[in-house]
N, C-alpha and C positions, 0 to 999 in steps of 0.2 A: 504493500499499500504506499502510495506517495504522501508525503507530509511536508508541511511548511511549519517550522517551529520558530519561537522566540526564545533565546536562552540567555539567562543572566546568571553568571557564577560569580558568587562573592566568597573569597576566602576570608576566614575569620581567625584572628590571633596571629596576623602577621605583620601588622603595622597599618599605617595610613595608605601608603601606595600599594596597589594591587596589579600595576599594569604588567609586570613580568609573568604573573599567574595567567592573566588574560592573554597575553601573547603566546604562551605555551599552549593554551585551549585553541587558540586561532591556528597555530601551526597544525595541531591534532586534526582539527576539521578540515583544513586545506589537504592534509596528506590523505584523508580519507575521501578525497575527490568529491566532496560535497559543494554544492552552490551555497556560498556564505556571503554575508554582508554584515560587517561590523558597524555598529552605530554607537551613540555615546553611552547607551546603557544596557547593552548586550550585543547578541549577535542573531541575525535571522539565518536560518539553515533550510535548505530545501533538498530533499532526497528521499530515498526508500525508508520506510519506517525503521527496519532493523539496522540499517546503515547509520541513520541519525542516532538512534539510541545506543548503539555500540561506541560511537565517537564521544557521546556525552559521558559515558561510563569511563572511557579512557581519559577524559578531561579530569574527572574526578580523581581517578587513580594518580594521574601526574601531579595534579596540584597538592594531594596529600604527600606524594613522594617529595615534593619541592619543600616540605615542611609546614604545610597549612594543617593545624589539628582538627579544624572544623571547616566546613563549606556550607553555605546557604545558597540553594539554587532555586530561581524561579524559571519555570518552563510553561510557555503556552504552545498548544498545538492545534493545527487546523488540517483537517482532511476533507476531500470531497470525492464522491462517487459518480456525480452526474457529469463532470467533464475533468480534463487534465488542466489545472490552473498553476501558473507559476507566480513567483514574487514579482517578476516583471508585469505579468497580466494585470495583477492587482493594482500596482502603482499606476500603470498606464491607464486604467479605468478611472480612476480618481482624477488624473491630470486631464484626461479628455473632458470630463464634467466640469472642471475648472475652466478650462479653455472655452468650453461651449456656453458657460454661464448657467448651467443646470444646478443652481443653488437653491 
């Protein structure tokens, strides 16, 4: 099943800056050949359900291996069975409506 996810991984007990942990997760997601988009408070991920979940698990394992004693993760998931929809499709739909004045 295809999935679009929004992932926010927050290491706890590692100090104020967490960018090195987020960079590690981004590398894991890229190496998993998933379509990803980093944003200010997380990462959008597009791919097969099992592949996405396996990569998220690897993120948790890696962040713990880096010394984070705790991790708090927020995960939002979206699936569709009526058609194949991508992250680009979702963004383009909103942008089209903005340009057309459909507000």
